[in-house]
N, C-alpha and C positions, 0 to 999 in steps of 0.2 A: 388535542393541542394542534391547532391548524396554523399553517404559514403559507406564504406564496408558493413555496416549493412542494409542500404536501398536496396542495390543490393541483399543481402542475402534474405531479406524478401519480395522483390518486392513491396516496398512502395515508395511513392514519396518524403516524407520529414522525416528527422531524429527526429521526435517528437513522444514520447510515452506518452499516457495518463496513469497515474499511476493506477494500479489495486487495488482500495480502496474497501475493503470488508465491508459488513454491509449495503449495499443499495445504496450508491452514484453512483456506476457504472452501471446504467441502460442499457438495450439493446440499448436505444435511444442514450445515451452518447457514448457508445462503437462504435456504427455504425456511428455516426456523425463524430467522430475523424477519423475513418478509411476512410470514404467517402471523407473527406477533405484532405486525403493524408498522414496522420500520422498512428499510430498503436493504435487503441482502445484496452483496456484491461479490462476484467471482473474480479473483485475481488470476487472469488468464495469460499473462505475459509469456510464460514458459511452456504453454500448451501448444502442441501441434494443432493444425486446423482440424484434424480428425478427432483428437482428444477434446478439443473445444466444443465441437458439434455434439459429441456424445454427452459431455458434461451438461451442456445447456438442456439437452433433451431430458436428462435425469432431473434437473432442477424443475423443469416444467411439469414433470410427473409428481413432484413433491409439493408444489405450490401453484396456485392460480393467481397469486398476487404479483405485482411488478417486482422486478429484480434488475440488477445491473451487471455488466461485464466490463472489466478494465483491461486495456492493452497498453503495451509500451510503444511509444513512437520510436521508430528506428533511428539510430545514431551512427555516424561515420566512426569506424574503428580502425583507422590506418595505424598500424604499429610496425616498427622494424622487426625483422626476424631476430636481430640481436637482442632487442628488448624482451621479446617473447621467450627466446632461448634462455636468457639470463634468469628470468623469473621461473621458468620451468625447472631449471637446474637447482635453483634455490628451494623450490617446493619439494624436491626429491627427498629431503631429509624427513619431511612429514610422511611422504609415501612409504619410505622404509619403515618408519615407526608403526604405520598402519597396515603394513604388509601388502602394499600396492606395487604395481609395476612402475619403474622409473621412466620418466619422459614418455608418457603415453601419447597416443594420437589424440590431438585436441578435438573434442566433439564440436558439432555445429554450434556457433556462438549464439545464434538467435533464430527464432522461428520466422516464417514468412508473414510479415505484418499484413500485407495486402490480401493474402489468403485468409488470414484470421478475420479481417474486416468483412470479407465476402461472406464468411460464416454468420457474422452478426446480422448482415443484411438478409441473408436467406432465412435465418431462424427468427428474424424480426424481434430481436430482444427489445425490451421496453427502454432500457437505458444503456448507453455506451459511454464509458469514461476513458480518458487517456492521461498518461503521465510521461514525463521526459521531453515534453515539447508540444508542438502543434502538428496535427495531422495535415496532410495536403488538403487544400481547399475543396477539391472535388470529393474527398472522403467525407468531410463534414457535411457538404451539401447533399450527398447521396443518403447519408444516415437521416438527416432531417427530412428529406423528401419521403422517407419511409415512415415518418412519424416517430423516429427514435430520438429520445432526449439525449443531447450531447453535453458531456461534462469535461472540462479541462482542468488541469492542476497548476496552481501558481504558488510561488513562494515569495513574490514581491508584488507591489502594486503595478509596476510596469508589465510584468508577465500577465497579470489579470486583465489589464487593459488590452494587451495584444490578443489574448484569448477572446475577449468580447468582440473586438474588431473582426476576428476571423469567423464569428457567428456562433460560438458555443452558446448553449442555453443556460448553463450554470457554471460557476467557477468554484472549485474546491480549493480552499486556501490552507496551505500546509505550513503550520508554524514549526519553529525549530525544535520543539519538544517532541515532535512526531517520531515514531519508530519507523524503521525501514528506509528505503531509498528516498533521497531528496528529489523532488520533482523539478528542480531548478533547470531553466533552459536558456536564460538570457545572460547570466553572469556566472562567475565561478561560485560553487556552492558555499565556499568560505565567506563570500560577500553577500549571501542571501539567507543568513541565519536570524530571521526576525521571529520573535516569539508570537504565539497565537493571539494573545490579548492585545498586543501592539499592532499586529498585521491586519486582523479582521476588520476593525472599524475604518482603517485607512483604505482598504479595498472597497468596503461598502460605500464609502464616500466617492469613489472614482469609477464605479461600474454600475450599470442599471440592472444587470441580470442578478438572479438570486445567488447568494454566497453560502457555501458550506464551510464551517469552521472545523479544522482538523489539527490535532497535535496536543497531547496531554489530557484529552477529555476522557474521563473514566466513569462518570456518574452524573446524577441529575444536577449537581452543582455546576459541572462543566457545561452541561446542556443549557441550563438557565442563563449562565454567563454569556454563552455564545449568542443566544437569542437576544439578550439585552444589548449586546454589542452590535446588533444589526444583522447577524447571520440568519438564514432561513432554516438551517439544520446544523446538526453536529455529526461529524464522522468519528467513529470510535473503532480503534483497531486492537490495541494491546489488551483491553478488557475482554475482547472476544477470543483472543488467542488461548486463554485459559478455560474457555467454555467446554462443556461436554462434547459439543458437536465439532469443535475445532479439529483439524487434521494435523496440528502441530505435534511433533514428536513428544513422547512422554517426558523425557528429560528436559526438553525445551519448556514445556508447561511448568515443570517443577521449578525451573530457574525463574520463570515469570512470577510465580506466586511467592517465591522466597527471596527475591532481590529487592533492593531499595532504590530510591530516586537518584542516588549518586552512582549507580552501577552501570550506567550506559555512557557511551561516547560515540562520536561520529567517526567512521573509518571508511577507507576505500580498499582495505586489504583483501576483502573477500571477492569483490566484484569489479573493482576499478572505478566505482561510482560511490560518492559520499552516501553513507547510510548510517542510521543510528541503531546500535544494538548493545546488548549486554556485553560487558568487557570479558574477553577470553584470553587465554594464553597465546593463541594464534595472533590476535590483534596486537598484543603487547610485543610479541617477538617480531612481527612484521615492521614495527617501528624502527628496528635495527637494520632493516634491509637498505643497502646503500644505493641500489639502482632505482630505476623508474618502474612504478607499478603500471602495467598496461591498462589502457582505458577500458571501460565497459563497452561491449560485453566480453572482450577477450579475457580479462582477468577472471571474470565469472566462469568462463569455460575452463580456464586453467585450474581453478580450485574445485571444480565440481566433484572430481573423484575423491578428493580429500574430505569434503563435506559429507558426501554420501557414505564413505567408509566410517567416518566418525559417528554418524547417526546409527549405523549398524552396530557399532561397538559401544553405543550408549555413552559416548565421550563428548560432552558439550564443549570442551575446550577448543575443538576444531570445527564446530558447527557455527553457522551464522545465526545468531539468536536475536533477530531484529525485535526491538521493543522501544516504546516511548518512555517518557520520564515519570509516568504516573504509576509505577510498578507497585507501590504499597497498596494501591486501591484494587488490585486484581485478586480474584479468587475463583476457584473452580465451581461453576454453577451452569445451569442450562441457559442457552442463549435467550430464550423467551423470558426467563427471569431477569436477565440483564436489562432487556428492553422495558419490561414492566416496572422494575424497581427504579430505573433511570427516569422514566416518565413520572412516576408517582412523586419522587423526590423533587424533580424540577417543577412540577405543578404546584406542590406545596410551597416551595420557595417563592414562586411568582405570585401565588395567591397572598402570601404574607406581605410581599412588597406592596401589593395593591390595597391591603387592609388599612 
């Protein structure tokens, strides 16, 4: 199943495993998808430069096929001490429940983006993707000069057009059905909630670079629809969260395979940035908070100890369970099986349309 993008990347199938940061995209998952003919992607936004380099080297040992690495474009996070203090005080009730120290020292909010980029250049990764905005022009130029394919993330047509003007090679178009953090960077996230089927053809009509469809795509039907809408590939995340190779917590996986399409909502409670996840007690309770939620990445740092303690206690109600709306279509299976079954189903559908 060849497209403009599979030719560009020298991969067999137009399937991208979404680069989900925070642990799910293990080297084993990335390599399994790439070895099966798709493009595995490492979600590296939270990795230190040292961790990133080590993980890339492990991936290279597991696959000789192309793979990608995704980074978060840094954002300004100016918050008043009062706002941060008020939130930390509010979070203490969860810390008490989980046996944690109250008002802990806030960990570093984000890793050094420029050091992370330097690792990508030095390790000569095949594909570099970015979300939360536009990298500086010299970064895009440096990556392309090394022959690294650069992918940007858009949630509106205007964002896609700006990414193309900046020189990205490919635009990943994130529909509102997608799990995890919104890649919005021009408007408020609430004003950029366009569904995948509506957004993809509009972006395709306004940019010349290849487009990747993302959001709610779980099987061959979603892939075939994406290609018919003009996309050159489909990016799939939630379906790979439940895979054998995924590094997602066991209770997280269980929630993925047992939840339904109406179980998710978009929240900023965990990180300060809009993200779609399975509804939890923490999300519902935070709706009662009367103050301001600190912006990303401050809020993400403030809740880190709570999320980690909840994971250790096997308590999903305080974990961030990022997931898209295609939950009923998820099941536990090998990543290679997901790729193969998706391609077989999509090819059969496309062949039937041509018959």
